[in-house]
N, CA, C and O atoms as CSV, one atom per row, in Angstrom:
chain,resi,resn,atom,element,x,y,z
A,1,MET,N,N,0.789,31.036,53.947
A,1,MET,CA,C,1.287,32.201,53.244
A,1,MET,C,C,2.275,31.795,52.143
A,1,MET,O,O,2.280,32.365,51.052
A,2,SER,N,N,3.103,30.805,52.452
A,2,SER,CA,C,4.076,30.356,51.452
A,2,SER,C,C,3.387,29.797,50.228
A,2,SER,O,O,3.819,30.021,49.097
A,3,GLU,N,N,2.318,29.073,50.461
A,3,GLU,CA,C,1.588,28.496,49.335
A,3,GLU,C,C,1.007,29.591,48.445
A,3,GLU,O,O,1.068,29.500,47.219
A,4,GLU,N,N,0.451,30.611,49.059
A,4,GLU,CA,C,-0.144,31.708,48.287
A,4,GLU,C,C,0.937,32.446,47.486
A,4,GLU,O,O,0.730,32.766,46.315
A,5,LYS,N,N,2.073,32.713,48.105
A,5,LYS,CA,C,3.183,33.387,47.401
A,5,LYS,C,C,3.688,32.523,46.256
A,5,LYS,O,O,3.984,33.027,45.173
A,6,ALA,N,N,3.787,31.218,46.499
A,6,ALA,CA,C,4.231,30.307,45.445
A,6,ALA,C,C,3.227,30.275,44.298
A,6,ALA,O,O,3.613,30.249,43.129
A,7,ARG,N,N,1.948,30.278,44.632
A,7,ARG,CA,C,0.901,30.292,43.599
A,7,ARG,C,C,1.058,31.541,42.723
A,7,ARG,O,O,1.001,31.455,41.497
A,8,GLU,N,N,1.254,32.685,43.351
A,8,GLU,CA,C,1.455,33.934,42.613
A,8,GLU,C,C,2.694,33.843,41.726
A,8,GLU,O,O,2.660,34.229,40.558
A,9,PHE,N,N,3.784,33.331,42.289
A,9,PHE,CA,C,5.029,33.201,41.539
A,9,PHE,C,C,4.861,32.274,40.338
A,9,PHE,O,O,5.285,32.599,39.229
A,10,LEU,N,N,4.245,31.126,40.567
A,10,LEU,CA,C,4.070,30.146,39.500
A,10,LEU,C,C,3.157,30.647,38.387
A,10,LEU,O,O,3.280,30.213,37.242
A,11,SER,N,N,2.253,31.548,38.710
A,11,SER,CA,C,1.334,32.076,37.688
A,11,SER,C,C,2.075,32.850,36.597
A,11,SER,O,O,1.517,33.096,35.528
A,12,GLN,N,N,3.299,33.228,36.850
A,12,GLN,CA,C,4.107,33.953,35.860
A,12,GLN,C,C,4.629,33.038,34.753
A,12,GLN,O,O,5.133,33.511,33.734
A,13,PHE,N,N,4.505,31.735,34.959
A,13,PHE,CA,C,5.094,30.774,34.033
A,13,PHE,C,C,4.002,29.938,33.375
A,13,PHE,O,O,3.564,28.926,33.921
A,14,SER,N,N,3.577,30.372,32.210
A,14,SER,CA,C,2.489,29.691,31.515
A,14,SER,C,C,2.888,28.283,31.061
A,14,SER,O,O,2.021,27.440,30.833
A,15,GLU,N,N,4.169,28.029,30.931
A,15,GLU,CA,C,4.617,26.698,30.494
A,15,GLU,C,C,4.476,25.629,31.585
A,15,GLU,O,O,4.568,24.435,31.301
A,16,ILE,N,N,4.253,26.057,32.828
A,16,ILE,CA,C,4.016,25.093,33.904
A,16,ILE,C,C,2.529,24.775,33.924
A,16,ILE,O,O,1.696,25.624,34.245
A,17,GLU,N,N,2.220,23.546,33.579
A,17,GLU,CA,C,0.822,23.150,33.488
A,17,GLU,C,C,0.230,22.914,34.873
A,17,GLU,O,O,0.957,22.748,35.853
A,18,GLU,N,N,-1.079,22.902,34.939
A,18,GLU,CA,C,-1.805,22.801,36.207
A,18,GLU,C,C,-1.392,21.600,37.062
A,18,GLU,O,O,-1.198,21.765,38.267
A,19,PRO,N,N,-1.250,20.394,36.489
A,19,PRO,CA,C,-0.854,19.257,37.339
A,19,PRO,C,C,0.515,19.472,38.012
A,19,PRO,O,O,0.690,19.140,39.184
A,20,GLU,N,N,1.460,20.019,37.279
A,20,GLU,CA,C,2.779,20.280,37.850
A,20,GLU,C,C,2.712,21.388,38.901
A,20,GLU,O,O,3.371,21.317,39.938
A,21,ARG,N,N,1.923,22.391,38.622
A,21,ARG,CA,C,1.733,23.491,39.574
A,21,ARG,C,C,1.122,22.956,40.875
A,21,ARG,O,O,1.563,23.308,41.968
A,22,ASP,N,N,0.116,22.114,40.744
A,22,ASP,CA,C,-0.513,21.517,41.928
A,22,ASP,C,C,0.489,20.672,42.714
A,22,ASP,O,O,0.509,20.686,43.944
A,23,HIS,N,N,1.306,19.948,41.982
A,23,HIS,CA,C,2.318,19.100,42.608
A,23,HIS,C,C,3.262,19.949,43.469
A,23,HIS,O,O,3.552,19.589,44.610
A,24,ILE,N,N,3.727,21.045,42.938
A,24,ILE,CA,C,4.610,21.956,43.675
A,24,ILE,C,C,3.896,22.503,44.908
A,24,ILE,O,O,4.471,22.553,45.995
A,25,LEU,N,N,2.662,22.906,44.735
A,25,LEU,CA,C,1.905,23.485,45.854
A,25,LEU,C,C,1.648,22.458,46.960
A,25,LEU,O,O,1.642,22.806,48.141
A,26,TYR,N,N,1.437,21.199,46.580
A,26,TYR,CA,C,1.289,20.154,47.600
A,26,TYR,C,C,2.587,19.990,48.393
A,26,TYR,O,O,2.547,19.782,49.606
A,27,CYS,N,N,3.720,20.081,47.729
A,27,CYS,CA,C,5.004,19.972,48.427
A,27,CYS,C,C,5.121,21.078,49.472
A,27,CYS,O,O,5.592,20.837,50.583
A,28,ILE,N,N,4.703,22.263,49.125
A,28,ILE,CA,C,4.751,23.385,50.064
A,28,ILE,C,C,3.741,23.172,51.184
A,28,ILE,O,O,4.073,23.331,52.359
A,29,ARG,N,N,2.531,22.820,50.834
A,29,ARG,CA,C,1.453,22.650,51.806
A,29,ARG,C,C,1.778,21.565,52.833
A,29,ARG,O,O,1.404,21.690,53.999
A,30,GLU,N,N,2.461,20.516,52.417
A,30,GLU,CA,C,2.680,19.358,53.282
A,30,GLU,C,C,4.071,19.309,53.908
A,30,GLU,O,O,4.437,18.294,54.502
A,31,HIS,N,N,4.847,20.369,53.791
A,31,HIS,CA,C,6.237,20.293,54.253
A,31,HIS,C,C,6.384,20.243,55.773
A,31,HIS,O,O,7.484,19.998,56.269
A,32,HIS,N,N,5.314,20.466,56.517
A,32,HIS,CA,C,5.369,20.319,57.982
A,32,HIS,C,C,4.868,18.953,58.428
A,32,HIS,O,O,4.818,18.668,59.624
A,33,GLY,N,N,4.501,18.118,57.480
A,33,GLY,CA,C,4.049,16.769,57.800
A,33,GLY,C,C,2.546,16.618,57.666
A,33,GLY,O,O,1.787,17.575,57.814
A,34,ILE,N,N,2.143,15.410,57.387
A,34,ILE,CA,C,0.736,15.074,57.185
A,34,ILE,C,C,0.629,13.549,57.303
A,34,ILE,O,O,1.629,12.848,57.154
A,35,ASP,N,N,-0.547,13.043,57.563
A,35,ASP,CA,C,-0.720,11.600,57.708
A,35,ASP,C,C,-0.449,10.842,56.407
A,35,ASP,O,O,0.230,9.815,56.406
A,36,LYS,N,N,-0.983,11.356,55.312
A,36,LYS,CA,C,-0.795,10.695,54.015
A,36,LYS,C,C,-0.364,11.759,53.002
A,36,LYS,O,O,-1.120,12.678,52.685
A,37,PHE,N,N,0.851,11.616,52.509
A,37,PHE,CA,C,1.396,12.590,51.567
A,37,PHE,C,C,0.775,12.429,50.182
A,37,PHE,O,O,0.400,11.331,49.770
A,38,TYR,N,N,0.678,13.533,49.491
A,38,TYR,CA,C,0.151,13.573,48.133
A,38,TYR,C,C,1.044,12.774,47.183
A,38,TYR,O,O,0.554,12.088,46.287
A,39,SER,N,N,2.377,12.873,47.393
A,39,SER,CA,C,3.324,12.216,46.500
A,39,SER,C,C,4.626,11.945,47.251
A,39,SER,O,O,4.843,12.462,48.347
A,40,ILE,N,N,5.475,11.139,46.655
A,40,ILE,CA,C,6.784,10.878,47.254
A,40,ILE,C,C,7.603,12.167,47.299
A,40,ILE,O,O,8.384,12.375,48.227
A,41,GLU,N,N,7.425,13.031,46.298
A,41,GLU,CA,C,8.145,14.309,46.301
A,41,GLU,C,C,7.725,15.178,47.485
A,41,GLU,O,O,8.553,15.841,48.111
A,42,SER,N,N,6.446,15.164,47.774
A,42,SER,CA,C,5.930,15.919,48.910
A,42,SER,C,C,6.516,15.381,50.221
A,42,SER,O,O,6.886,16.148,51.110
A,43,GLU,N,N,6.590,14.070,50.321
A,43,GLU,CA,C,7.160,13.449,51.516
A,43,GLU,C,C,8.650,13.769,51.651
A,43,GLU,O,O,9.141,14.013,52.753
A,44,ILE,N,N,9.354,13.765,50.542
A,44,ILE,CA,C,10.783,14.094,50.558
A,44,ILE,C,C,10.986,15.555,50.975
A,44,ILE,O,O,11.891,15.856,51.753
A,45,CYS,N,N,10.157,16.452,50.468
A,45,CYS,CA,C,10.256,17.870,50.873
A,45,CYS,C,C,10.057,18.013,52.379
A,45,CYS,O,O,10.790,18.754,53.033
A,46,CYS,N,N,9.092,17.325,52.920
A,46,CYS,CA,C,8.827,17.366,54.361
A,46,CYS,C,C,10.031,16.857,55.139
A,46,CYS,O,O,10.479,17.502,56.087
A,47,ASN,N,N,10.552,15.712,54.747
A,47,ASN,CA,C,11.673,15.125,55.466
A,47,ASN,C,C,12.929,15.988,55.339
A,47,ASN,O,O,13.702,16.099,56.291
A,48,THR,N,N,13.132,16.586,54.195
A,48,THR,CA,C,14.270,17.484,53.998
A,48,THR,C,C,14.157,18.696,54.903
A,48,THR,O,O,15.150,19.131,55.486
A,49,ASP,N,N,12.969,19.239,55.026
A,49,ASP,CA,C,12.733,20.396,55.885
A,49,ASP,C,C,13.077,20.083,57.344
A,49,ASP,O,O,13.454,20.979,58.100
A,50,CYS,N,N,12.951,18.843,57.730
A,50,CYS,CA,C,13.215,18.449,59.121
A,50,CYS,C,C,14.682,18.581,59.504
A,50,CYS,O,O,14.999,18.676,60.690
A,51,TYR,N,N,15.572,18.590,58.541
A,51,TYR,CA,C,16.998,18.689,58.847
A,51,TYR,C,C,17.360,20.037,59.470
A,51,TYR,O,O,18.370,20.141,60.166
A,52,ARG,N,N,16.569,21.041,59.236
A,52,ARG,CA,C,16.844,22.370,59.787
A,52,ARG,C,C,16.883,22.348,61.315
A,52,ARG,O,O,17.749,22.982,61.918
A,53,PHE,N,N,15.973,21.640,61.935
A,53,PHE,CA,C,15.888,21.643,63.391
A,53,PHE,C,C,16.173,20.287,64.032
A,53,PHE,O,O,16.132,20.170,65.257
A,54,SER,N,N,16.457,19.271,63.238
A,54,SER,CA,C,16.749,17.952,63.796
A,54,SER,C,C,18.190,17.532,63.551
A,54,SER,O,O,18.554,16.384,63.805
A,55,SER,N,N,19.010,18.451,63.059
A,55,SER,CA,C,20.426,18.163,62.883
A,55,SER,C,C,21.228,19.189,63.680
A,55,SER,O,O,20.813,20.337,63.835
A,56,VAL,N,N,22.367,18.760,64.173
A,56,VAL,CA,C,23.225,19.660,64.947
A,56,VAL,C,C,23.602,20.864,64.094
A,56,VAL,O,O,23.541,22.003,64.557
A,57,ARG,N,N,23.981,20.614,62.877
A,57,ARG,CA,C,24.370,21.703,61.973
A,57,ARG,C,C,23.224,22.705,61.775
A,57,ARG,O,O,23.446,23.916,61.794
A,58,GLY,N,N,22.010,22.200,61.585
A,58,GLY,CA,C,20.857,23.067,61.392
A,58,GLY,C,C,20.550,23.899,62.624
A,58,GLY,O,O,20.207,25.076,62.512
A,59,VAL,N,N,20.670,23.297,63.792
A,59,VAL,CA,C,20.391,24.022,65.033
A,59,VAL,C,C,21.451,25.090,65.287
A,59,VAL,O,O,21.122,26.214,65.665
A,60,ILE,N,N,22.706,24.746,65.085
A,60,ILE,CA,C,23.768,25.745,65.290
A,60,ILE,C,C,23.576,26.917,64.337
A,60,ILE,O,O,23.682,28.073,64.745
A,61,GLY,N,N,23.296,26.628,63.077
A,61,GLY,CA,C,23.044,27.702,62.113
A,61,GLY,C,C,21.843,28.536,62.503
A,61,GLY,O,O,21.867,29.761,62.383
A,62,GLY,N,N,20.801,27.887,62.966
A,62,GLY,CA,C,19.604,28.598,63.393
A,62,GLY,C,C,19.848,29.475,64.599
A,62,GLY,O,O,19.325,30.586,64.689
A,63,MET,N,N,20.640,28.974,65.523
A,63,MET,CA,C,20.925,29.771,66.728
A,63,MET,C,C,21.727,31.022,66.361
A,63,MET,O,O,21.571,32.074,66.981
A,64,ILE,N,N,22.570,30.897,65.365
A,64,ILE,CA,C,23.321,32.070,64.887
A,64,ILE,C,C,22.362,33.041,64.208
A,64,ILE,O,O,22.443,34.250,64.425
A,65,ASP,N,N,21.455,32.517,63.385
A,65,ASP,CA,C,20.478,33.362,62.686
A,65,ASP,C,C,19.595,34.132,63.661
A,65,ASP,O,O,19.186,35.257,63.376
A,66,PHE,N,N,19.304,33.532,64.800
A,66,PHE,CA,C,18.439,34.148,65.807
A,66,PHE,C,C,19.269,34.815,66.904
A,66,PHE,O,O,18.892,34.779,68.075
A,67,CYS,N,N,20.395,35.422,66.529
A,67,CYS,CA,C,21.346,35.930,67.518
A,67,CYS,C,C,20.759,37.007,68.427
A,67,CYS,O,O,21.235,37.167,69.551
A,68,GLU,N,N,19.761,37.740,67.994
A,68,GLU,CA,C,19.174,38.803,68.815
A,68,GLU,C,C,18.186,38.280,69.860
A,68,GLU,O,O,17.823,38.999,70.791
A,69,MET,N,N,17.760,37.050,69.704
A,69,MET,CA,C,16.775,36.471,70.618
A,69,MET,C,C,17.458,36.085,71.930
A,69,MET,O,O,18.569,35.555,71.910
A,70,PRO,N,N,16.817,36.339,73.058
A,70,PRO,CA,C,17.393,35.912,74.337
A,70,PRO,C,C,17.614,34.391,74.368
A,70,PRO,O,O,16.840,33.629,73.787
A,71,LEU,N,N,18.676,33.969,75.050
A,71,LEU,CA,C,19.046,32.558,75.081
A,71,LEU,C,C,17.901,31.667,75.547
A,71,LEU,O,O,17.644,30.630,74.936
A,72,GLU,N,N,17.227,32.042,76.589
A,72,GLU,CA,C,16.125,31.228,77.116
A,72,GLU,C,C,15.048,31.007,76.056
A,72,GLU,O,O,14.513,29.905,75.929
A,73,ASP,N,N,14.736,32.044,75.305
A,73,ASP,CA,C,13.736,31.932,74.241
A,73,ASP,C,C,14.231,31.038,73.111
A,73,ASP,O,O,13.462,30.265,72.540
A,74,LYS,N,N,15.530,31.146,72.789
A,74,LYS,CA,C,16.107,30.298,71.744
A,74,LYS,C,C,16.023,28.826,72.151
A,74,LYS,O,O,15.646,27.969,71.351
A,75,VAL,N,N,16.374,28.554,73.383
A,75,VAL,CA,C,16.355,27.169,73.860
A,75,VAL,C,C,14.947,26.595,73.760
A,75,VAL,O,O,14.767,25.473,73.288
A,76,LYS,N,N,13.955,27.353,74.200
A,76,LYS,CA,C,12.561,26.887,74.112
A,76,LYS,C,C,12.147,26.665,72.658
A,76,LYS,O,O,11.562,25.635,72.322
A,77,LEU,N,N,12.454,27.635,71.803
A,77,LEU,CA,C,12.085,27.541,70.391
A,77,LEU,C,C,12.732,26.328,69.729
A,77,LEU,O,O,12.056,25.544,69.064
A,78,PHE,N,N,14.034,26.178,69.912
A,78,PHE,CA,C,14.735,25.099,69.222
A,78,PHE,C,C,14.382,23.733,69.789
A,78,PHE,O,O,14.391,22.747,69.052
A,79,SER,N,N,14.074,23.650,71.063
A,79,SER,CA,C,13.636,22.388,71.632
A,79,SER,C,C,12.268,22.001,71.069
A,79,SER,O,O,12.039,20.850,70.699
A,80,LYS,N,N,11.377,22.967,71.012
A,80,LYS,CA,C,10.037,22.727,70.453
A,80,LYS,C,C,10.120,22.339,68.974
A,80,LYS,O,O,9.463,21.395,68.537
A,81,LYS,N,N,10.930,23.072,68.209
A,81,LYS,CA,C,11.055,22.790,66.776
A,81,LYS,C,C,11.711,21.427,66.539
A,81,LYS,O,O,11.335,20.709,65.613
A,82,ALA,N,N,12.690,21.073,67.376
A,82,ALA,CA,C,13.327,19.761,67.222
A,82,ALA,C,C,12.293,18.655,67.412
A,82,ALA,O,O,12.262,17.689,66.649
A,83,ASP,N,N,11.452,18.798,68.427
A,83,ASP,CA,C,10.396,17.795,68.663
A,83,ASP,C,C,9.399,17.760,67.512
A,83,ASP,O,O,9.003,16.690,67.051
A,84,GLU,N,N,9.000,18.939,67.057
A,84,GLU,CA,C,8.034,19.035,65.954
A,84,GLU,C,C,8.575,18.368,64.692
A,84,GLU,O,O,7.877,17.595,64.035
A,85,LYS,N,N,9.814,18.673,64.368
A,85,LYS,CA,C,10.401,18.108,63.145
A,85,LYS,C,C,10.666,16.614,63.291
A,85,LYS,O,O,10.485,15.851,62.342
A,86,TRP,N,N,11.097,16.197,64.489
A,86,TRP,CA,C,11.323,14.768,64.703
A,86,TRP,C,C,10.026,13.993,64.482
A,86,TRP,O,O,10.042,12.902,63.911
A,87,SER,N,N,8.925,14.542,64.924
A,87,SER,CA,C,7.619,13.901,64.751
A,87,SER,C,C,7.179,13.867,63.293
A,87,SER,O,O,6.420,12.982,62.896
A,88,ALA,N,N,7.646,14.817,62.494
A,88,ALA,CA,C,7.232,14.898,61.090
A,88,ALA,C,C,8.028,13.967,60.175
A,88,ALA,O,O,7.596,13.674,59.060
A,89,ILE,N,N,9.178,13.504,60.640
A,89,ILE,CA,C,10.007,12.640,59.791
A,89,ILE,C,C,9.274,11.323,59.549
A,89,ILE,O,O,8.833,10.660,60.488
A,90,SER,N,N,9.152,10.961,58.286
A,90,SER,CA,C,8.419,9.750,57.917
A,90,SER,C,C,9.284,8.726,57.190
A,90,SER,O,O,8.898,7.563,57.074
A,91,LEU,N,N,10.432,9.138,56.709
A,91,LEU,CA,C,11.298,8.228,55.966
A,91,LEU,C,C,12.311,7.592,56.916
A,91,LEU,O,O,13.016,8.291,57.644
A,92,GLU,N,N,12.374,6.289,56.900
A,92,GLU,CA,C,13.232,5.547,57.829
A,92,GLU,C,C,14.698,5.962,57.714
A,92,GLU,O,O,15.394,6.048,58.726
A,93,ILE,N,N,15.169,6.216,56.515
A,93,ILE,CA,C,16.570,6.599,56.335
A,93,ILE,C,C,16.867,7.930,57.037
A,93,ILE,O,O,17.961,8.122,57.568
A,94,CYS,N,N,15.901,8.838,57.040
A,94,CYS,CA,C,16.075,10.118,57.730
A,94,CYS,C,C,16.044,9.921,59.242
A,94,CYS,O,O,16.832,10.531,59.965
A,95,LYS,N,N,15.138,9.072,59.721
A,95,LYS,CA,C,15.082,8.759,61.163
A,95,LYS,C,C,16.412,8.181,61.632
A,95,LYS,O,O,16.934,8.562,62.679
A,96,LYS,N,N,16.951,7.255,60.841
A,96,LYS,CA,C,18.210,6.610,61.201
A,96,LYS,C,C,19.353,7.628,61.231
A,96,LYS,O,O,20.169,7.632,62.152
A,97,GLU,N,N,19.397,8.469,60.235
A,97,GLU,CA,C,20.474,9.458,60.141
A,97,GLU,C,C,20.360,10.532,61.222
A,97,GLU,O,O,21.365,10.939,61.805
A,98,LEU,N,N,19.148,10.983,61.486
A,98,LEU,CA,C,18.959,12.098,62.410
A,98,LEU,C,C,18.754,11.681,63.867
A,98,LEU,O,O,18.829,12.527,64.758
A,99,GLY,N,N,18.500,10.408,64.129
A,99,GLY,CA,C,18.263,9.955,65.497
A,99,GLY,C,C,19.332,10.381,66.486
A,99,GLY,O,O,19.013,11.000,67.500
A,100,PRO,N,N,20.600,10.064,66.217
A,100,PRO,CA,C,21.654,10.466,67.151
A,100,PRO,C,C,21.783,11.992,67.278
A,100,PRO,O,O,22.086,12.505,68.355
A,101,GLU,N,N,21.555,12.695,66.193
A,101,GLU,CA,C,21.659,14.158,66.229
A,101,GLU,C,C,20.513,14.766,67.038
A,101,GLU,O,O,20.719,15.696,67.818
A,102,TYR,N,N,19.314,14.238,66.847
A,102,TYR,CA,C,18.164,14.725,67.613
A,102,TYR,C,C,18.415,14.532,69.110
A,102,TYR,O,O,18.165,15.436,69.907
A,103,LYS,N,N,18.907,13.358,69.484
A,103,LYS,CA,C,19.208,13.090,70.893
A,103,LYS,C,C,20.278,14.044,71.421
A,103,LYS,O,O,20.179,14.520,72.552
A,104,ALA,N,N,21.291,14.323,70.617
A,104,ALA,CA,C,22.362,15.244,71.026
A,104,ALA,C,C,21.820,16.665,71.203
A,104,ALA,O,O,22.199,17.368,72.139
A,105,ILE,N,N,20.942,17.074,70.308
A,105,ILE,CA,C,20.325,18.410,70.397
A,105,ILE,C,C,19.512,18.519,71.684
A,105,ILE,O,O,19.638,19.495,72.423
A,106,LYS,N,N,18.687,17.523,71.944
A,106,LYS,CA,C,17.847,17.547,73.139
A,106,LYS,C,C,18.700,17.543,74.412
A,106,LYS,O,O,18.376,18.243,75.372
A,107,ALA,N,N,19.772,16.771,74.429
A,107,ALA,CA,C,20.664,16.726,75.594
A,107,ALA,C,C,21.364,18.079,75.771
A,107,ALA,O,O,21.481,18.578,76.891
A,108,PHE,N,N,21.817,18.655,74.691
A,108,PHE,CA,C,22.488,19.962,74.755
A,108,PHE,C,C,21.541,21.032,75.272
A,108,PHE,O,O,21.888,21.783,76.184
A,109,LEU,N,N,20.355,21.106,74.698
A,109,LEU,CA,C,19.390,22.151,75.095
A,109,LEU,C,C,18.899,21.954,76.538
A,109,LEU,O,O,18.524,22.920,77.202
A,110,ALA,N,N,18.903,20.723,77.013
A,110,ALA,CA,C,18.465,20.453,78.387
A,110,ALA,C,C,19.436,21.044,79.416
A,110,ALA,O,O,19.094,21.168,80.593
A,111,GLN,N,N,20.629,21.405,78.979
A,111,GLN,CA,C,21.627,21.960,79.888
A,111,GLN,C,C,21.322,23.409,80.286
A,111,GLN,O,O,21.949,23.946,81.199
A,112,PHE,N,N,20.372,24.033,79.609
A,112,PHE,CA,C,20.086,25.453,79.854
A,112,PHE,C,C,18.845,25.650,80.698
A,112,PHE,O,O,18.472,26.786,80.991
């Protein structure tokens, strides 16, 4: 859905040529991870997206955003998303930076 909305949005800008438009759409399409990224920008977008659920700050912010959700459901959701995002990280620098945070998130959520 995001890709389709982005395509519609980008169509308003005739100065954005097709190759650049495709490049943007690949970044959106691949932001949950893929075996072989279209470009380094696409890979960076994916790894950046992982910080939302693989960093302590991202999880705390997310738990606040989902304040109406029952705690048990939040714990399941955030544990699943942390695993999903950890698996999608492909850049070594991101793995190194987020490794301790991912472990802390998993340990914290295991308490519930």
